[in-house]
PyMOL Python script that loads the backbone (N, CA, C, O; Angstrom):
from pymol import cmd

cmd.read_pdbstr("""\
ATOM      1  N   MET A   1       9.365 -66.602  96.164  1.00  0.00           N
ATOM      2  CA  MET A   1       9.649 -65.028  96.094  1.00  0.00           C
ATOM      3  C   MET A   1       9.948 -65.122  94.429  1.00  0.00           C
ATOM      4  O   MET A   1       9.983 -66.069  93.643  1.00  0.00           O
ATOM      5  N   GLY A   2      10.140 -63.706  94.294  1.00  0.00           N
ATOM      6  CA  GLY A   2       9.833 -63.260  92.075  1.00  0.00           C
ATOM      7  C   GLY A   2      10.804 -63.780  92.083  1.00  0.00           C
ATOM      8  O   GLY A   2      11.671 -64.109  92.892  1.00  0.00           O
ATOM      9  N   ALA A   3      10.519 -63.866  90.663  1.00  0.00           N
ATOM     10  CA  ALA A   3      12.493 -64.018  89.529  1.00  0.00           C
ATOM     11  C   ALA A   3      13.084 -63.061  89.563  1.00  0.00           C
ATOM     12  O   ALA A   3      14.180 -62.999  89.004  1.00  0.00           O
ATOM     13  N   GLY A   4      12.463 -61.827  90.339  1.00  0.00           N
ATOM     14  CA  GLY A   4      13.355 -60.407  89.880  1.00  0.00           C
ATOM     15  C   GLY A   4      14.427 -60.499  91.726  1.00  0.00           C
ATOM     16  O   GLY A   4      15.604 -60.136  91.737  1.00  0.00           O
ATOM     17  N   THR A   5      14.017 -60.803  92.499  1.00  0.00           N
ATOM     18  CA  THR A   5      13.704 -60.938  93.836  1.00  0.00           C
ATOM     19  C   THR A   5      14.864 -62.414  93.882  1.00  0.00           C
ATOM     20  O   THR A   5      15.557 -62.576  94.887  1.00  0.00           O
ATOM     21  N   ALA A   6      14.957 -63.469  92.618  1.00  0.00           N
ATOM     22  CA  ALA A   6      15.368 -64.758  93.295  1.00  0.00           C
ATOM     23  C   ALA A   6      16.616 -64.251  92.513  1.00  0.00           C
ATOM     24  O   ALA A   6      17.710 -64.567  92.981  1.00  0.00           O
ATOM     25  N   ARG A   7      16.587 -63.580  91.494  1.00  0.00           N
ATOM     26  CA  ARG A   7      17.798 -63.043  90.447  1.00  0.00           C
ATOM     27  C   ARG A   7      19.067 -62.069  91.964  1.00  0.00           C
ATOM     28  O   ARG A   7      20.265 -62.080  92.244  1.00  0.00           O
ATOM     29  N   VAL A   8      18.055 -61.526  92.387  1.00  0.00           N
ATOM     30  CA  VAL A   8      18.946 -60.736  93.218  1.00  0.00           C
ATOM     31  C   VAL A   8      20.003 -61.530  94.019  1.00  0.00           C
ATOM     32  O   VAL A   8      21.227 -61.592  93.895  1.00  0.00           O
ATOM     33  N   PHE A   9      18.845 -62.322  95.180  1.00  0.00           N
ATOM     34  CA  PHE A   9      19.171 -63.073  95.652  1.00  0.00           C
ATOM     35  C   PHE A   9      20.361 -63.870  95.303  1.00  0.00           C
ATOM     36  O   PHE A   9      21.169 -64.047  96.214  1.00  0.00           O
ATOM     37  N   ASP A  10      20.637 -64.429  94.045  1.00  0.00           N
ATOM     38  CA  ASP A  10      21.748 -65.786  93.809  1.00  0.00           C
ATOM     39  C   ASP A  10      22.754 -64.711  92.834  1.00  0.00           C
ATOM     40  O   ASP A  10      23.728 -65.294  92.358  1.00  0.00           O
ATOM     41  N   ASP A  11      22.645 -63.280  92.493  1.00  0.00           N
ATOM     42  CA  ASP A  11      23.590 -62.399  92.635  1.00  0.00           C
ATOM     43  C   ASP A  11      24.309 -61.862  93.719  1.00  0.00           C
ATOM     44  O   ASP A  11      25.466 -61.455  93.829  1.00  0.00           O
ATOM     45  N   ALA A  12      23.064 -61.981  94.736  1.00  0.00           N
ATOM     46  CA  ALA A  12      24.097 -61.562  96.653  1.00  0.00           C
ATOM     47  C   ALA A  12      25.088 -62.576  96.716  1.00  0.00           C
ATOM     48  O   ALA A  12      26.295 -62.361  96.835  1.00  0.00           O
ATOM     49  N   LEU A  13      24.477 -63.821  96.624  1.00  0.00           N
ATOM     50  CA  LEU A  13      25.355 -65.470  96.960  1.00  0.00           C
ATOM     51  C   LEU A  13      26.830 -64.816  96.870  1.00  0.00           C
ATOM     52  O   LEU A  13      27.652 -64.508  97.733  1.00  0.00           O
ATOM     53  N   ALA A  14      26.814 -64.717  95.171  1.00  0.00           N
ATOM     54  CA  ALA A  14      28.052 -64.357  94.723  1.00  0.00           C
ATOM     55  C   ALA A  14      29.352 -63.537  95.211  1.00  0.00           C
ATOM     56  O   ALA A  14      30.577 -63.577  95.098  1.00  0.00           O
ATOM     57  N   LEU A  15      28.329 -62.762  95.830  1.00  0.00           N
ATOM     58  CA  LEU A  15      29.536 -61.132  96.594  1.00  0.00           C
ATOM     59  C   LEU A  15      30.461 -61.999  97.410  1.00  0.00           C
ATOM     60  O   LEU A  15      30.088 -63.128  97.732  1.00  0.00           O
ATOM     61  N   PRO A  16      31.295 -61.676  97.659  1.00  0.00           N
ATOM     62  CA  PRO A  16      31.983 -61.922  98.926  1.00  0.00           C
ATOM     63  C   PRO A  16      31.888 -61.803 100.478  1.00  0.00           C
ATOM     64  O   PRO A  16      31.553 -60.619 100.438  1.00  0.00           O
ATOM     65  N   VAL A  17      31.903 -61.969 101.294  1.00  0.00           N
ATOM     66  CA  VAL A  17      31.268 -62.756 102.759  1.00  0.00           C
ATOM     67  C   VAL A  17      31.203 -60.999 103.159  1.00  0.00           C
ATOM     68  O   VAL A  17      30.242 -60.381 103.619  1.00  0.00           O
ATOM     69  N   ASP A  18      32.511 -60.505 102.818  1.00  0.00           N
ATOM     70  CA  ASP A  18      32.363 -59.145 103.631  1.00  0.00           C
ATOM     71  C   ASP A  18      31.018 -58.074 103.160  1.00  0.00           C
ATOM     72  O   ASP A  18      30.252 -57.308 103.744  1.00  0.00           O
ATOM     73  N   GLN A  19      31.250 -58.532 101.762  1.00  0.00           N
ATOM     74  CA  GLN A  19      30.098 -57.513 100.832  1.00  0.00           C
ATOM     75  C   GLN A  19      29.569 -58.133 100.812  1.00  0.00           C
ATOM     76  O   GLN A  19      29.888 -58.083  99.624  1.00  0.00           O
ATOM     77  N   ARG A  20      28.659 -59.159 100.924  1.00  0.00           N
ATOM     78  CA  ARG A  20      27.538 -59.727 101.884  1.00  0.00           C
ATOM     79  C   ARG A  20      26.832 -59.163 102.793  1.00  0.00           C
ATOM     80  O   ARG A  20      25.632 -58.904 102.698  1.00  0.00           O
ATOM     81  N   LEU A  21      27.783 -58.872 104.037  1.00  0.00           N
ATOM     82  CA  LEU A  21      27.240 -58.489 105.565  1.00  0.00           C
ATOM     83  C   LEU A  21      27.142 -56.831 104.906  1.00  0.00           C
ATOM     84  O   LEU A  21      25.965 -56.587 104.641  1.00  0.00           O
ATOM     85  N   GLU A  22      28.097 -55.617 104.572  1.00  0.00           N
ATOM     86  CA  GLU A  22      27.587 -54.772 103.625  1.00  0.00           C
ATOM     87  C   GLU A  22      26.086 -54.748 103.389  1.00  0.00           C
ATOM     88  O   GLU A  22      25.245 -54.436 104.232  1.00  0.00           O
ATOM     89  N   LEU A  23      25.933 -54.997 102.542  1.00  0.00           N
ATOM     90  CA  LEU A  23      24.475 -56.006 101.769  1.00  0.00           C
ATOM     91  C   LEU A  23      23.936 -55.525 102.889  1.00  0.00           C
ATOM     92  O   LEU A  23      23.680 -54.429 103.389  1.00  0.00           O
ATOM     93  N   VAL A  24      23.810 -56.961 103.207  1.00  0.00           N
ATOM     94  CA  VAL A  24      22.245 -57.294 104.615  1.00  0.00           C
ATOM     95  C   VAL A  24      22.351 -56.275 105.430  1.00  0.00           C
ATOM     96  O   VAL A  24      21.223 -55.876 105.722  1.00  0.00           O
ATOM     97  N   ASP A  25      23.465 -55.458 106.107  1.00  0.00           N
ATOM     98  CA  ASP A  25      23.291 -54.311 106.633  1.00  0.00           C
ATOM     99  C   ASP A  25      22.911 -53.368 106.185  1.00  0.00           C
ATOM    100  O   ASP A  25      21.757 -53.086 106.507  1.00  0.00           O
ATOM    101  N   ALA A  26      23.516 -52.556 105.391  1.00  0.00           N
ATOM    102  CA  ALA A  26      22.130 -51.538 104.017  1.00  0.00           C
ATOM    103  C   ALA A  26      20.904 -51.571 104.179  1.00  0.00           C
ATOM    104  O   ALA A  26      20.129 -50.676 104.515  1.00  0.00           O
ATOM    105  N   LEU A  27      20.682 -52.946 103.858  1.00  0.00           N
ATOM    106  CA  LEU A  27      18.783 -53.780 103.726  1.00  0.00           C
ATOM    107  C   LEU A  27      18.509 -53.584 104.817  1.00  0.00           C
ATOM    108  O   LEU A  27      17.940 -52.503 104.968  1.00  0.00           O
ATOM    109  N   LEU A  28      18.676 -54.240 105.838  1.00  0.00           N
ATOM    110  CA  LEU A  28      18.284 -53.607 107.592  1.00  0.00           C
ATOM    111  C   LEU A  28      18.136 -52.072 107.427  1.00  0.00           C
ATOM    112  O   LEU A  28      17.156 -51.334 107.519  1.00  0.00           O
ATOM    113  N   GLY A  29      19.073 -51.908 107.230  1.00  0.00           N
ATOM    114  CA  GLY A  29      18.808 -49.976 107.379  1.00  0.00           C
ATOM    115  C   GLY A  29      17.805 -49.577 106.728  1.00  0.00           C
ATOM    116  O   GLY A  29      16.903 -48.891 107.209  1.00  0.00           O
ATOM    117  N   SER A  30      17.868 -49.967 105.577  1.00  0.00           N
ATOM    118  CA  SER A  30      16.320 -48.941 104.828  1.00  0.00           C
ATOM    119  C   SER A  30      15.252 -49.526 105.394  1.00  0.00           C
ATOM    120  O   SER A  30      14.254 -48.900 105.037  1.00  0.00           O
ATOM    121  N   LEU A  31      14.957 -50.464 106.134  1.00  0.00           N
ATOM    122  CA  LEU A  31      13.669 -50.892 106.805  1.00  0.00           C
ATOM    123  C   LEU A  31      13.008 -50.281 107.631  1.00  0.00           C
ATOM    124  O   LEU A  31      11.779 -50.278 107.705  1.00  0.00           O
ATOM    125  N   ASN A  32      14.182 -49.403 108.696  1.00  0.00           N
ATOM    126  CA  ASN A  32      14.051 -48.366 109.972  1.00  0.00           C
ATOM    127  C   ASN A  32      13.589 -47.413 109.567  1.00  0.00           C
ATOM    128  O   ASN A  32      14.007 -46.764 108.608  1.00  0.00           O
ATOM    129  N   SER A  33      12.613 -47.173 110.266  1.00  0.00           N
ATOM    130  CA  SER A  33      12.059 -45.189 109.668  1.00  0.00           C
ATOM    131  C   SER A  33      12.845 -44.365 110.527  1.00  0.00           C
ATOM    132  O   SER A  33      13.395 -44.730 111.566  1.00  0.00           O
ATOM    133  N   PRO A  34      12.860 -43.038 109.935  1.00  0.00           N
ATOM    134  CA  PRO A  34      14.120 -42.338 110.407  1.00  0.00           C
ATOM    135  C   PRO A  34      14.097 -42.599 112.293  1.00  0.00           C
ATOM    136  O   PRO A  34      13.229 -42.958 113.088  1.00  0.00           O
ATOM    137  N   ILE A  35      15.103 -42.317 112.372  1.00  0.00           N
ATOM    138  CA  ILE A  35      15.364 -41.822 113.740  1.00  0.00           C
ATOM    139  C   ILE A  35      15.750 -41.141 114.064  1.00  0.00           C
ATOM    140  O   ILE A  35      16.825 -40.773 113.588  1.00  0.00           O
ATOM    141  N   ASP A  36      14.991 -40.292 115.398  1.00  0.00           N
ATOM    142  CA  ASP A  36      14.860 -39.413 116.024  1.00  0.00           C
ATOM    143  C   ASP A  36      16.904 -39.133 116.773  1.00  0.00           C
ATOM    144  O   ASP A  36      17.309 -40.083 117.443  1.00  0.00           O
ATOM    145  N   PRO A  37      17.462 -38.463 116.670  1.00  0.00           N
ATOM    146  CA  PRO A  37      18.752 -37.815 116.480  1.00  0.00           C
ATOM    147  C   PRO A  37      18.866 -38.108 118.441  1.00  0.00           C
ATOM    148  O   PRO A  37      19.603 -39.023 118.806  1.00  0.00           O
ATOM    149  N   GLN A  38      18.227 -37.413 119.349  1.00  0.00           N
ATOM    150  CA  GLN A  38      17.626 -37.597 120.280  1.00  0.00           C
ATOM    151  C   GLN A  38      17.544 -39.139 121.403  1.00  0.00           C
ATOM    152  O   GLN A  38      18.302 -39.631 122.238  1.00  0.00           O
ATOM    153  N   ILE A  39      16.452 -39.420 120.952  1.00  0.00           N
ATOM    154  CA  ILE A  39      16.276 -41.000 120.918  1.00  0.00           C
ATOM    155  C   ILE A  39      17.821 -41.491 120.726  1.00  0.00           C
ATOM    156  O   ILE A  39      18.602 -41.794 121.627  1.00  0.00           O
ATOM    157  N   GLU A  40      18.050 -41.492 119.383  1.00  0.00           N
ATOM    158  CA  GLU A  40      19.469 -43.276 119.346  1.00  0.00           C
ATOM    159  C   GLU A  40      20.440 -42.222 120.870  1.00  0.00           C
ATOM    160  O   GLU A  40      20.423 -42.650 122.024  1.00  0.00           O
ATOM    161  N   ARG A  41      21.084 -41.054 120.523  1.00  0.00           N
ATOM    162  CA  ARG A  41      21.771 -40.836 122.131  1.00  0.00           C
ATOM    163  C   ARG A  41      21.658 -41.407 122.816  1.00  0.00           C
ATOM    164  O   ARG A  41      22.502 -42.266 123.074  1.00  0.00           O
ATOM    165  N   LEU A  42      20.069 -41.190 123.797  1.00  0.00           N
ATOM    166  CA  LEU A  42      20.110 -41.488 124.536  1.00  0.00           C
ATOM    167  C   LEU A  42      19.748 -42.985 125.062  1.00  0.00           C
ATOM    168  O   LEU A  42      19.796 -43.256 126.261  1.00  0.00           O
ATOM    169  N   TRP A  43      19.335 -44.053 123.945  1.00  0.00           N
ATOM    170  CA  TRP A  43      19.878 -45.907 123.852  1.00  0.00           C
ATOM    171  C   TRP A  43      21.473 -45.877 123.541  1.00  0.00           C
ATOM    172  O   TRP A  43      22.078 -46.944 123.643  1.00  0.00           O
ATOM    173  N   ALA A  44      21.980 -45.040 123.273  1.00  0.00           N
ATOM    174  CA  ALA A  44      23.665 -45.390 122.735  1.00  0.00           C
ATOM    175  C   ALA A  44      23.986 -45.005 124.004  1.00  0.00           C
ATOM    176  O   ALA A  44      25.202 -45.175 124.096  1.00  0.00           O
ATOM    177  N   GLU A  45      23.471 -44.494 125.236  1.00  0.00           N
ATOM    178  CA  GLU A  45      24.162 -44.052 126.806  1.00  0.00           C
ATOM    179  C   GLU A  45      23.748 -45.084 127.151  1.00  0.00           C
ATOM    180  O   GLU A  45      24.619 -45.924 126.924  1.00  0.00           O
ATOM    181  N   GLU A  46      22.797 -45.570 127.631  1.00  0.00           N
ATOM    182  CA  GLU A  46      21.740 -47.004 128.573  1.00  0.00           C
ATOM    183  C   GLU A  46      22.345 -47.647 128.125  1.00  0.00           C
ATOM    184  O   GLU A  46      22.819 -48.228 129.101  1.00  0.00           O
ATOM    185  N   ALA A  47      22.958 -48.256 126.937  1.00  0.00           N
ATOM    186  CA  ALA A  47      23.547 -48.841 126.197  1.00  0.00           C
ATOM    187  C   ALA A  47      25.069 -49.431 126.887  1.00  0.00           C
ATOM    188  O   ALA A  47      25.598 -50.532 127.042  1.00  0.00           O
ATOM    189  N   GLU A  48      25.393 -48.044 127.178  1.00  0.00           N
ATOM    190  CA  GLU A  48      27.186 -47.781 127.799  1.00  0.00           C
ATOM    191  C   GLU A  48      27.086 -47.619 129.214  1.00  0.00           C
ATOM    192  O   GLU A  48      28.013 -47.507 130.016  1.00  0.00           O
ATOM    193  N   HIS A  49      26.160 -47.618 129.378  1.00  0.00           N
ATOM    194  CA  HIS A  49      25.458 -47.513 131.439  1.00  0.00           C
ATOM    195  C   HIS A  49      25.652 -49.186 132.436  1.00  0.00           C
ATOM    196  O   HIS A  49      26.074 -49.530 133.540  1.00  0.00           O
ATOM    197  N   ARG A  50      24.839 -50.046 130.802  1.00  0.00           N
ATOM    198  CA  ARG A  50      24.815 -51.274 130.775  1.00  0.00           C
ATOM    199  C   ARG A  50      26.174 -51.913 131.223  1.00  0.00           C
ATOM    200  O   ARG A  50      26.429 -52.441 132.306  1.00  0.00           O
ATOM    201  N   VAL A  51      27.138 -51.705 129.930  1.00  0.00           N
ATOM    202  CA  VAL A  51      28.434 -52.405 129.808  1.00  0.00           C
ATOM    203  C   VAL A  51      29.123 -52.041 131.195  1.00  0.00           C
ATOM    204  O   VAL A  51      29.698 -52.879 131.891  1.00  0.00           O
ATOM    205  N   ALA A  52      28.944 -50.100 131.655  1.00  0.00           N
ATOM    206  CA  ALA A  52      29.987 -49.748 132.950  1.00  0.00           C
ATOM    207  C   ALA A  52      29.525 -51.008 133.701  1.00  0.00           C
ATOM    208  O   ALA A  52      30.349 -51.841 134.078  1.00  0.00           O
ATOM    209  N   GLN A  53      27.839 -51.184 133.976  1.00  0.00           N
ATOM    210  CA  GLN A  53      27.697 -51.498 135.108  1.00  0.00           C
ATOM    211  C   GLN A  53      28.357 -53.357 135.409  1.00  0.00           C
ATOM    212  O   GLN A  53      28.774 -53.781 136.487  1.00  0.00           O
ATOM    213  N   ILE A  54      28.240 -54.288 133.863  1.00  0.00           N
ATOM    214  CA  ILE A  54      28.542 -55.264 133.970  1.00  0.00           C
ATOM    215  C   ILE A  54      30.151 -54.999 134.481  1.00  0.00           C
ATOM    216  O   ILE A  54      30.588 -55.420 135.552  1.00  0.00           O
ATOM    217  N   GLU A  55      30.891 -54.257 133.545  1.00  0.00           N
ATOM    218  CA  GLU A  55      31.913 -54.787 134.003  1.00  0.00           C
ATOM    219  C   GLU A  55      32.783 -54.122 135.068  1.00  0.00           C
ATOM    220  O   GLU A  55      33.984 -54.120 134.797  1.00  0.00           O
ATOM    221  N   SER A  56      32.414 -53.541 136.258  1.00  0.00           N
ATOM    222  CA  SER A  56      32.157 -52.892 137.091  1.00  0.00           C
ATOM    223  C   SER A  56      31.510 -54.396 138.320  1.00  0.00           C
ATOM    224  O   SER A  56      31.926 -54.550 139.468  1.00  0.00           O
ATOM    225  N   GLY A  57      30.399 -55.337 137.589  1.00  0.00           N
ATOM    226  CA  GLY A  57      30.526 -55.926 138.951  1.00  0.00           C
ATOM    227  C   GLY A  57      29.093 -55.590 139.406  1.00  0.00           C
ATOM    228  O   GLY A  57      28.556 -56.358 140.204  1.00  0.00           O
ATOM    229  N   GLU A  58      28.366 -54.399 138.920  1.00  0.00           N
ATOM    230  CA  GLU A  58      27.834 -53.596 139.807  1.00  0.00           C
ATOM    231  C   GLU A  58      26.040 -54.570 139.444  1.00  0.00           C
ATOM    232  O   GLU A  58      25.274 -54.749 140.391  1.00  0.00           O
ATOM    233  N   ALA A  59      25.761 -54.940 138.370  1.00  0.00           N
ATOM    234  CA  ALA A  59      25.245 -55.757 137.119  1.00  0.00           C
ATOM    235  C   ALA A  59      25.358 -57.081 137.347  1.00  0.00           C
ATOM    236  O   ALA A  59      26.474 -57.556 137.140  1.00  0.00           O
ATOM    237  N   THR A  60      24.198 -58.066 137.850  1.00  0.00           N
ATOM    238  CA  THR A  60      24.171 -59.432 137.850  1.00  0.00           C
ATOM    239  C   THR A  60      23.780 -60.075 136.193  1.00  0.00           C
ATOM    240  O   THR A  60      22.742 -59.762 135.610  1.00  0.00           O
ATOM    241  N   LEU A  61      24.425 -60.652 135.834  1.00  0.00           N
ATOM    242  CA  LEU A  61      24.122 -61.281 134.786  1.00  0.00           C
ATOM    243  C   LEU A  61      23.350 -62.258 134.552  1.00  0.00           C
ATOM    244  O   LEU A  61      23.999 -62.466 133.527  1.00  0.00           O
ATOM    245  N   VAL A  62      21.976 -63.686 134.507  1.00  0.00           N
ATOM    246  CA  VAL A  62      21.605 -63.873 134.120  1.00  0.00           C
ATOM    247  C   VAL A  62      21.311 -65.294 133.041  1.00  0.00           C
ATOM    248  O   VAL A  62      20.407 -65.049 132.242  1.00  0.00           O
ATOM    249  N   ASP A  63      21.860 -66.577 132.907  1.00  0.00           N
ATOM    250  CA  ASP A  63      21.503 -66.689 131.826  1.00  0.00           C
ATOM    251  C   ASP A  63      20.499 -67.028 131.347  1.00  0.00           C
ATOM    252  O   ASP A  63      19.833 -67.824 132.008  1.00  0.00           O
ATOM    253  N   GLY A  64      19.785 -66.424 129.559  1.00  0.00           N
ATOM    254  CA  GLY A  64      18.805 -66.271 129.283  1.00  0.00           C
ATOM    255  C   GLY A  64      17.665 -66.996 129.150  1.00  0.00           C
ATOM    256  O   GLY A  64      16.600 -66.548 128.725  1.00  0.00           O
ATOM    257  N   GLU A  65      17.981 -68.700 129.698  1.00  0.00           N
ATOM    258  CA  GLU A  65      16.920 -69.530 129.357  1.00  0.00           C
ATOM    259  C   GLU A  65      16.750 -69.941 131.208  1.00  0.00           C
ATOM    260  O   GLU A  65      16.020 -70.908 131.423  1.00  0.00           O
ATOM    261  N   GLU A  66      17.217 -69.433 132.141  1.00  0.00           N
ATOM    262  CA  GLU A  66      17.171 -68.792 133.354  1.00  0.00           C
ATOM    263  C   GLU A  66      15.977 -68.333 133.215  1.00  0.00           C
ATOM    264  O   GLU A  66      14.930 -68.860 133.592  1.00  0.00           O
ATOM    265  N   ALA A  67      16.225 -66.677 132.301  1.00  0.00           N
ATOM    266  CA  ALA A  67      15.385 -65.145 132.883  1.00  0.00           C
ATOM    267  C   ALA A  67      14.353 -65.669 132.381  1.00  0.00           C
ATOM    268  O   ALA A  67      13.345 -65.653 133.088  1.00  0.00           O
ATOM    269  N   PHE A  68      14.235 -66.543 130.477  1.00  0.00           N
ATOM    270  CA  PHE A  68      12.903 -66.725 130.085  1.00  0.00           C
ATOM    271  C   PHE A  68      12.474 -67.836 131.326  1.00  0.00           C
ATOM    272  O   PHE A  68      11.331 -67.446 131.564  1.00  0.00           O
ATOM    273  N   SER A  69      12.696 -68.882 132.167  1.00  0.00           N
ATOM    274  CA  SER A  69      11.899 -70.135 133.264  1.00  0.00           C
ATOM    275  C   SER A  69      11.486 -69.248 133.866  1.00  0.00           C
ATOM    276  O   SER A  69      10.277 -69.221 134.092  1.00  0.00           O
ATOM    277  N   ARG A  70      12.286 -68.267 134.317  1.00  0.00           N
ATOM    278  CA  ARG A  70      11.667 -67.422 136.087  1.00  0.00           C
ATOM    279  C   ARG A  70      10.084 -66.186 135.094  1.00  0.00           C
ATOM    280  O   ARG A  70       8.890 -66.072 135.370  1.00  0.00           O
ATOM    281  N   LEU A  71      10.826 -65.627 134.133  1.00  0.00           N
ATOM    282  CA  LEU A  71       9.519 -64.895 133.319  1.00  0.00           C
ATOM    283  C   LEU A  71       8.241 -66.475 133.264  1.00  0.00           C
ATOM    284  O   LEU A  71       7.252 -66.488 133.997  1.00  0.00           O
ATOM    285  N   ARG A  72       8.419 -67.128 132.712  1.00  0.00           N
ATOM    286  CA  ARG A  72       6.727 -68.011 132.583  1.00  0.00           C
ATOM    287  C   ARG A  72       6.773 -68.606 133.741  1.00  0.00           C
ATOM    288  O   ARG A  72       5.738 -69.271 133.675  1.00  0.00           O
ATOM    289  N   ALA A  73       7.399 -68.925 135.115  1.00  0.00           N
ATOM    290  CA  ALA A  73       7.090 -69.553 136.273  1.00  0.00           C
ATOM    291  C   ALA A  73       6.142 -67.985 136.758  1.00  0.00           C
ATOM    292  O   ALA A  73       5.059 -67.986 137.344  1.00  0.00           O
ATOM    293  N   LYS A  74       6.817 -66.922 136.375  1.00  0.00           N
ATOM    294  CA  LYS A  74       5.610 -66.008 137.282  1.00  0.00           C
ATOM    295  C   LYS A  74       4.614 -65.249 136.048  1.00  0.00           C
ATOM    296  O   LYS A  74       3.962 -64.287 136.454  1.00  0.00           O
ATOM    297  N   TYR A  75       4.475 -65.582 134.726  1.00  0.00           N
ATOM    298  CA  TYR A  75       3.618 -65.125 134.189  1.00  0.00           C
ATOM    299  C   TYR A  75       2.562 -66.171 133.779  1.00  0.00           C
ATOM    300  O   TYR A  75       1.383 -65.991 133.474  1.00  0.00           O
ATOM    301  N   GLY A  76       3.416 -67.523 133.860  1.00  0.00           N
ATOM    302  CA  GLY A  76       2.182 -69.056 133.201  1.00  0.00           C
ATOM    303  C   GLY A  76       2.580 -68.752 131.481  1.00  0.00           C
ATOM    304  O   GLY A  76       1.947 -69.546 130.786  1.00  0.00           O
ATOM    305  N   ALA A  77       3.083 -68.214 131.001  1.00  0.00           N
ATOM    306  CA  ALA A  77       3.212 -68.698 130.151  1.00  0.00           C
ATOM    307  C   ALA A  77       4.206 -69.916 129.381  1.00  0.00           C
ATOM    308  O   ALA A  77       3.993 -70.237 128.212  1.00  0.00           O
TER     309      ALA A  77
END
""", "prot")
cmd.dss("prot")
cmd.show_as("cartoon", "prot")
cmd.util.cbc("prot")
cmd.orient("prot")
C-alpha cells in the first residue's frame, strides 16, 4: 500500500462505523460499471420471486456445505 493510500486508510479508520460503512459502499459502487436499468429491474424481480418461493415453502433450501459437497461429487472438483 502506498503512503497516500495508507494515509487515506488511517483516516477512514478514524471515522465512526456508520460513516465507514457509507464509505465502503461508495467505494464498492465506484468499481461497478454502468448498470443497464432493465437488467437491474430484472434482477430485482428475480430476487423478489425467489424470496416469495422461500417464504411460501415452494423452494427447498440446502445448506451451503451440502450444496458444495453435491457439486464436488457431481463434477469431481
